C-alpha positions in Angstrom: 124.5 133.6 117.5 121.4 132.2 119.2 119.0 133.6 116.2 120.9 131.6 113.9 120.9 128.5 115.7 117.1 129.2 115.8 117.0 129.6 112.0 118.9 126.6 111.5 116.8 124.4 113.5 113.4 125.7 111.9 114.8 125.2 108.6 111.5 123.5 107.3 108.5 125.0 106.2 104.9 123.3 106.1 102.4 125.4 104.0 98.8 124.4 105.0 95.6 125.3 102.8 92.4 125.1 103.8 89.8 124.3 101.0 85.9 124.4 101.3 84.2 121.0 100.1 81.5 122.9 98.6 82.8 125.6 96.9 86.3 124.2 96.1 87.9 127.6 97.1 90.2 128.6 99.7 88.8 129.3 103.5 90.3 131.9 105.7 89.8 131.4 109.7 90.2 127.8 109.5 92.0 126.7 113.1 94.8 123.9 112.0 97.1 121.7 114.3 100.4 120.8 113.1 101.3 118.3 115.3 104.7 116.4 115.6 104.7 112.5 115.5 105.2 110.7 118.5 106.1 107.3 119.4 104.7 105.3 122.6 106.8 103.3 125.0 104.5 102.4 127.4 106.6 99.0 128.1 109.6 101.2 128.4 108.3 103.6 131.0 108.7 103.9 134.8 105.8 105.6 137.2 105.9 109.3 136.3 107.6 109.4 133.1 105.8 110.4 130.3 103.9 107.6 127.9 104.4 108.9 124.7 107.4 111.2 123.3 108.4 112.8 120.2 110.1 110.8 117.6 112.7 113.4 117.6 114.2 115.3 120.6 112.4 118.9 119.9 111.3 121.6 122.5 107.7 121.2 123.7 106.8 124.4 122.2 107.6 122.9 118.8 105.2 119.4 119.0 102.3 121.2 118.6 101.7 124.2 116.6 98.3 125.8 116.2 97.5 128.3 113.6 94.6 130.1 111.6 94.5 130.6 107.7 94.9 134.1 106.4 93.1 135.8 104.0 94.6 133.5 101.2 93.3 130.3 103.1 96.8 129.3 103.9 98.8 128.9 107.1 102.6 128.4 107.4 104.5 126.8 109.9 108.0 126.7 110.4 109.6 123.7 111.8 112.5 121.9 112.5 111.9 118.9 110.4 108.7 117.4 108.4 107.8 114.6 110.9 104.2 116.4 111.1 100.8 115.7 111.0 98.2 118.4 109.9 94.7 118.3 111.2 91.9 120.7 111.4 91.9 121.8 114.9 89.1 120.7 117.5 88.6 124.6 118.5 87.6 125.1 114.6 84.6 127.3 113.1 81.2 125.7 114.3 80.2 126.9 110.4 82.6 123.7 109.5 82.2 120.4 110.6 84.6 119.1 113.5 87.1 116.4 113.0 84.9 113.7 114.6 81.8 114.6 112.9 83.4 114.1 109.4 83.8 110.3 110.4 80.1 110.2 109.8 80.9 111.2 106.0 84.2 109.9 105.1 83.0 107.8 102.4 80.9 110.2 100.6 83.4 113.3 100.7 86.5 113.7 98.4 89.9 113.2 99.9 89.9 115.0 103.4 93.8 115.8 103.2 96.2 116.1 100.2 99.9 116.0 100.7 102.5 116.7 98.4 106.4 117.7 98.6 107.2 121.4 97.7 110.8 121.0 97.5 113.7 120.5 100.1 112.6 121.1 103.2 108.8 121.7 102.4 105.3 120.2 102.8 102.0 121.3 101.5 99.0 120.1 102.9 95.7 120.7 101.6 92.8 120.2 104.3 89.4 120.0 102.8 86.8 121.8 105.3 83.3 120.9 105.1 80.8 123.3 106.1 77.7 122.3 108.0 75.3 123.7 105.5 76.5 120.8 103.3 75.3 118.0 105.3 71.9 119.6 106.3 70.9 120.5 102.9 67.1 118.9 102.2 68.7 117.2 99.1 71.0 114.7 101.5 69.3 111.1 101.5 68.4 110.8 104.9 66.1 107.9 104.9 66.8 104.5 103.6 63.5 104.2 101.2 65.3 107.1 99.0 68.3 105.6 98.9 66.4 102.1 97.8 64.8 105.0 95.0 68.4 106.0 93.6 69.6 102.8 93.5 66.6 101.2 91.8 67.0 104.2 89.2 70.7 103.2 88.6 69.9 99.8 87.5 66.3 100.6 86.0 67.8 98.5 83.0 67.7 95.1 85.3 65.2 93.0 86.3 64.9 93.7 90.3 63.2 92.4 93.5 59.8 93.7 94.2 61.3 94.1 98.0 65.1 94.7 99.4 66.5 94.2 102.8 66.8 97.3 104.2 70.0 99.2 103.2 72.9 99.7 105.5 74.5 103.3 105.9 78.7 103.4 106.4 80.2 106.8 107.0 78.3 108.4 104.3 77.0 105.9 102.1 73.8 103.6 101.4 74.7 100.0 100.8 71.6 98.8 98.7 71.5 95.1 97.8 69.1 94.6 95.0 70.2 91.2 93.6 71.8 91.6 90.7 74.4 93.8 92.3 74.8 96.4 95.3 74.5 99.9 94.6 76.7 102.2 96.9 74.6 105.7 97.5 76.4 109.0 98.4 74.2 110.2 101.1 75.3 114.0 100.1 75.1 114.2 96.5 73.2 110.7 95.6 75.9 109.8 93.0 76.5 106.3 92.7 78.6 102.9 92.4 78.1 99.4 91.5 79.7 96.7 93.0 79.2 93.2 92.4 77.5 93.4 89.1 76.4 89.8 87.8 74.6 90.8 84.4 75.3 93.1 81.7 72.4 95.3 82.6 74.1 96.9 85.5 77.1 97.4 83.7 
């Protein structure tokens, strides 16, 4: 009877697949956290009471589940519902960027997490893991001067000012203002995107 209740309580499945940002292939040995959504009730708590609580009344062991992807790059968590968030664990492999390190390259990377329904009671989550070698490669644009060169090449058909303001770096992109337009330069792959185009030459 108890076993049946456990099976009933864990009637949902979250399947996590870790994918290498460079090779686009599944990665084994990636630590992931499957954490139940929490609500904050600080204005309602008393001294000694928890400051946050789960949105659903589950045992503490089911509020945060940590696992590691297998040889196929997948980790499957059996959970009571689908009100969970899936993230890379801070205790992950050092060959890949930690969650806080990814912040520096957010705009230069594809979507880090893709979530889709796998049918009733199932959630499929794809996590992008970024190898440290990808952001340490010689081709990565680290100098503002190089970002300006790439931006000028993108707008080589336009009449551009001889000197420009220092580009701004934000989450993996250089913002280079070249008069007729601003060029966003991806620091990882040197791809560009033109914004604020004012003439036909930069279309």
